[in-house]
C-alpha positions in Angstrom: 92.8 93.9 107.9 90.9 90.8 107.0 87.7 91.5 105.0 84.6 90.1 106.4 82.1 88.8 103.9 78.4 88.8 104.2 78.1 91.3 107.1 76.2 94.5 106.9 77.7 97.7 108.3 75.2 97.5 111.1 76.6 94.1 112.1 80.2 95.3 111.8 79.4 98.3 114.1 77.7 96.0 116.6 74.4 97.8 116.3 71.4 95.5 116.7 68.4 97.7 116.6 66.7 100.9 117.7 64.9 100.7 121.1 62.3 102.8 122.7 64.9 104.9 124.4 68.1 104.5 122.4 70.2 102.1 120.4 70.8 98.5 121.2 74.3 97.3 120.6 76.3 94.1 121.3 77.6 95.9 124.4 74.2 97.0 125.7 71.8 99.8 125.2 73.1 103.3 124.4 71.2 106.4 125.5 71.9 109.7 123.8 71.1 113.1 125.4 71.4 116.2 123.3 72.7 119.0 125.4 72.1 122.6 124.5 75.3 124.6 124.8 75.5 127.7 126.9 77.1 130.8 125.6 79.6 131.5 128.3 80.8 134.7 126.7 77.7 136.4 128.1 77.9 134.9 131.6 79.7 136.5 134.6 82.7 134.7 136.0 80.7 133.7 139.0 78.1 132.1 136.7 80.8 130.3 134.7 82.3 129.0 138.0 78.8 127.7 139.0 78.4 126.0 135.6 81.7 124.2 136.1 80.7 123.1 139.6 77.4 121.8 138.3 79.2 119.9 135.6 81.6 118.4 138.1 78.6 117.3 140.2 77.0 115.6 137.2 80.2 113.8 136.4 80.6 112.8 140.1 77.0 111.3 140.0 77.6 109.7 136.6 81.3 109.3 135.8 80.5 106.9 133.0 78.8 109.7 130.9 80.7 110.2 127.6 80.7 113.5 125.8 80.3 113.4 122.0 80.8 116.5 119.9 79.9 116.3 116.2 79.0 118.5 113.3 75.4 119.5 113.4 75.3 119.7 109.6 76.5 117.8 106.6 80.0 118.2 105.3 80.3 119.2 101.6 83.9 118.2 100.9 83.1 115.3 98.7 80.6 117.4 96.7 83.1 120.2 96.3 85.9 117.7 95.2 83.5 116.2 92.6 82.5 119.6 91.2 86.2 120.7 91.1 87.0 117.6 89.1 84.1 118.2 86.7 85.1 121.8 86.3 88.7 120.8 85.2 87.3 118.3 82.7 84.6 120.5 81.3 85.4 122.3 78.0 82.3 124.5 77.8 83.1 127.8 79.6 79.4 128.4 80.5 79.1 125.0 82.1 82.4 125.6 84.0 81.0 128.9 85.2 77.9 127.1 86.6 80.0 124.4 88.2 82.1 127.2 89.8 79.0 128.9 91.1 77.9 125.6 92.6 81.3 125.2 94.4 81.1 128.8 95.7 77.6 128.2 97.0 78.7 125.0 98.8 81.7 126.9 100.2 79.5 129.6 101.5 77.1 127.1 103.1 79.9 125.3 104.7 81.3 128.6 106.1 77.9 129.5 107.6 77.7 126.1 109.2 81.3 125.7 110.3 80.5 126.5 113.9 77.3 124.4 113.9 78.2 121.7 116.5 76.1 119.5 118.6 77.0 118.1 122.0 75.6 114.8 123.1 76.0 112.8 126.3 76.2 109.1 125.9 75.1 106.8 128.7 75.7 103.0 128.4 73.2 100.6 129.9 74.8 97.2 130.1 72.6 94.2 130.6 69.6 96.1 131.9 65.9 95.3 131.3 63.8 97.9 129.5 62.2 99.1 132.7 65.6 99.7 134.3 66.8 101.5 131.2 63.8 103.8 131.4 64.5 104.4 135.1 68.2 105.2 134.5 67.3 107.4 131.5 64.9 109.5 133.7 67.5 109.7 136.6 70.3 110.9 134.3 67.9 113.4 132.6 66.7 114.6 136.0 70.2 115.2 137.4 71.2 117.1 134.3 68.1 119.3 134.4 68.5 120.0 138.1 72.0 121.2 137.5 70.8 123.7 134.9 71.6 121.9 131.7 69.0 121.7 128.9 69.0 118.2 127.7 66.7 116.1 125.6 66.9 112.3 125.2 67.1 111.6 121.4 64.2 109.8 119.8 64.5 107.4 117.0 64.3 110.0 114.1 66.8 112.3 115.9 69.1 109.4 116.6 69.0 108.3 112.9 69.9 111.8 111.8 72.8 111.9 114.3 74.2 108.6 113.1 73.8 109.7 109.4 75.8 112.9 110.1 78.3 111.0 112.2 79.0 108.5 109.5 78.7 111.2 106.8 75.9 109.4 105.0 73.2 112.0 104.7 71.7 115.1 106.3 68.3 113.4 106.2 69.1 110.4 108.4 65.6 110.2 109.8 64.4 109.1 106.4 66.9 106.2 106.3 65.6 102.6 106.9 65.8 101.1 110.4 67.7 98.1 109.0 70.8 98.3 106.8 69.4 97.7 103.3 65.9 97.3 104.6 64.4 99.5 101.8 65.5 96.9 99.2 64.2 94.0 101.2 60.8 95.5 101.5 60.7 96.2 97.7 61.7 92.6 97.0 59.0 91.2 99.3 56.4 93.4 97.6 57.4 92.4 94.1 57.4 88.7 95.1 53.9 89.0 96.6 52.6 90.6 93.3 54.0 87.6 91.3 
């Protein structure tokens, strides 16, 4: 693969910016709907059948909807690997014990959150003006709600958190800058203004 110089990860992914309703990419605007899962183990077979029929109706109305299933929490594998490496290098038994306790704590946290998944529906708006995007967003949300699905269109902070988890960057994605490296640019501008 040829390495591209001078491009940010944002450019490489084709992400242009956040919009009022979603994420603007080179291929159009993306709308993300967080769907609350239903515990079908407590539903009767008739209710499950009805849910399936409602889902089929939604997909018939919007066959272009894409389903995204991701972890709803951060993965600790890199942290655990780091602690394990430090534990093997450490000579002090008390420090090794503390490192082992940290690994155990991360393992326990990961076990608790192993089933924490989030389901999103992705709707692509290609070449639409903002008014039409808003209209499409409302239509999709209305159809989903009418069919008994609890959905919420992701706002900017929620979308940033989703992207951070998806790309394994941070659990606190909403605190990340809007532009790749933007936090450094702002600091440089402030320091130049002072001089």
